[in-house]
C-alpha positions in Angstrom: 2.8 18.3 -5.9 1.0 21.4 -4.8 -2.5 19.9 -5.0 -1.5 16.4 -4.1 -3.5 14.8 -1.2 -1.4 14.4 1.9 0.8 17.5 1.4 0.2 18.8 4.9 1.5 15.7 6.7 4.5 15.6 4.4 5.3 19.3 5.1 4.8 18.7 8.8 7.2 15.8 8.8 9.8 17.8 6.8 9.5 20.8 9.2 9.9 18.5 12.2 13.0 17.0 10.7 14.3 20.5 9.9 13.6 21.7 13.5 15.7 18.8 14.9 18.6 19.9 12.7 18.6 23.5 13.6 21.8 25.1 14.8 22.1 28.2 16.9 18.3 28.5 16.9 18.3 28.7 13.1 17.0 26.4 10.4 19.3 26.5 7.4 19.0 25.7 3.7 22.0 23.3 4.2 19.9 21.4 6.8 16.9 21.4 4.4 19.1 19.9 1.7 20.6 17.4 4.1 17.2 15.9 5.0 16.3 15.8 1.3 13.8 18.6 1.2 10.1 18.0 1.2 10.2 15.4 -1.6 12.9 13.1 0.0 12.7 13.7 3.7 10.6 10.7 4.6 12.5 8.4 2.2 15.8 9.5 3.7 14.4 9.0 7.2 13.2 5.5 6.2 16.6 4.6 4.9 18.3 5.8 8.1 15.8 3.9 10.3 16.2 0.8 8.1 20.0 1.0 8.5 19.5 0.7 12.3 17.9 -2.7 12.0 19.8 -6.0 12.3 20.1 -8.0 9.1 17.3 -10.4 10.2 15.1 -7.5 11.0 15.8 -5.9 7.7 14.6 -9.1 5.9 11.4 -9.0 8.1 11.0 -5.2 7.4 11.1 -6.0 3.6 8.3 -8.6 4.1 6.2 -6.1 6.0 6.7 -3.1 3.6 6.0 -5.2 0.5 2.6 -6.3 2.1 1.8 -2.6 2.6 1.9 -1.7 -1.0 -0.8 -2.4 -3.6 0.9 -2.9 -6.9 -0.5 -0.6 -9.6 -1.7 -2.1 -12.9 -0.8 0.7 -15.4 -0.9 3.2 -12.5 1.3 4.1 -9.5 1.6 1.7 -6.6 -0.5 2.8 -3.6 -0.7 2.3 0.1 -2.6 -0.8 1.3 -4.2 -1.2 4.7 -3.0 -4.6 6.0 -4.1 -6.7 9.0 -1.8 -8.1 11.6 -2.4 -11.5 9.9 -1.3 -10.1 6.5 2.1 -9.0 7.8 2.5 -12.0 10.1 2.2 -12.4 13.8 6.0 -12.8 14.1 6.5 -9.4 12.5 4.1 -7.4 14.7 6.8 -6.4 17.2 8.8 -5.0 14.3 5.6 -3.2 13.0 5.3 -1.4 16.4 8.9 -0.3 16.2 8.4 0.9 12.6 5.4 2.9 13.9 7.5 4.4 16.7 9.9 5.5 13.9 7.0 7.1 12.0 7.3 4.8 9.0 4.0 3.0 9.4 0.7 3.8 11.2 -1.1 1.1 13.2 -4.8 1.1 14.0 -7.8 -1.2 14.5 -10.6 -2.1 12.2 -13.5 -2.0 14.7 -15.9 -3.8 12.3 -13.6 -6.8 11.8 -12.0 -6.5 15.2 -8.5 -6.7 13.7 -5.3 -4.7 14.2 -4.2 -2.9 11.0 -1.1 -1.2 9.6 -0.3 1.0 6.6 2.6 3.0 5.3 2.6 6.4 6.9 2.6 8.3 3.5 2.4 7.6 -0.2 5.7 9.5 -0.7 7.6 6.5 0.8 6.3 4.4 -2.1 7.3 7.0 -4.7 10.6 8.2 -3.2 12.2 5.4 -1.1 14.4 3.7 -3.6 14.8 0.5 -1.5 11.0 0.0 -1.3 10.7 0.6 -5.0 13.3 -2.1 -5.7 11.6 -4.5 -3.3 8.3 -3.9 -5.1 9.9 -4.4 -8.5 11.3 -7.8 -7.4 8.1 -8.9 -5.7 5.6 -7.3 -8.1 4.3 -10.5 -9.7 3.8 -12.2 -6.4 2.0 -9.2 -4.9 -0.2 -8.9 -7.9 -1.1 -12.6 -7.6 -1.8 -12.0 -3.9 -4.1 -9.1 -4.6 -6.0 -11.0 -7.3 -6.3 -14.1 -5.1 -7.7 -12.0 -2.2 -10.3 -10.3 -4.5 -11.3 -13.7 -5.9 -11.7 -15.0 -2.4 -13.8 -12.0 -1.4 -16.0 -12.3 -4.4 -16.6 -16.0 -3.8 -17.9 -15.3 -0.3 -20.3 -12.5 -1.4 
């Protein structure tokens, strides 16, 4: 994990969570353990934010997050930059709330003129058990989607 890309944002997030949990102006090892340490801090945060959603929103969040993961073929799953169309117009309000909760990052592809979204950090894919289970249950569909998309792109080139 020492030389993994993205360690600085992960450490920054963990320290921010630890700062919030300080007591009497002290950050404690107990607080560090409570947030899950560096490895699990974002996953624990994601689970807490997910629990705040209504059941219908939780189903929509599942649809969004699954679209933000590129299934690995013999390798780890990775983040995927998705467009507003990919996650569904009806889900964009939820995407903005997930961005406010620091679970996804939104942006704009200036070349295509489209709004985009991606998972905030690869550690969510590796460490958030719920997302891992969603990907396992939707893996064949997501793989089919990715293959279909690449075939469509190759046909237009």
